Phi, psi and omega in degrees: 000335174295322185294320176303305187297322179274013176071022182257114183250109177280134176285142182224158182264140177242128185273136176284138180268338180302124185088352178276167184244127177250137179253142181237104177266110189102084180262070176259206183296313182290312180305314180302312179304311172309304184305319181298317172298321179294322183293335178288336174263017183065025176281158167277135183236133167245144188221165177219140172200174178296309176280124191260003176254138168285144173288168180303318183293322186285325175300315187294323178296324182061039179277320176267123179286323184200140182246134181247152175279162189304328184270023182241030188296322180296313176306316179294314185297329184293341177257357190264138167269330178221151175219141177251133168254113181237051176252152172291148180278099184231172169305324186293325180257000171310122181056029178297328169251103182249193184304315183295324180290327183286318183297330180284340178303151180305148182283000176290000000 
């Protein structure tokens, strides 16, 4: 903040989101809203939820490029540049994303 007050603006790099992949763990209402925002930035969206089939309407909208089953968290993480966890905190979701899943994530 001192730099701001002094009127000094240091340059920083901004990464472009277009072409990156966002994973959504918990593709319910909140996860879907995040996915729609990602699509607005021309991102690829992969998602995970209990029901592994997209409805006809979901498929027609084209928001999700690929849907993963709940036991495929490491496979989802392996293709993601960014991940949104939009699940309720329950015993079932506790520690769903652990060290192995984080290690599987793309290095970006």
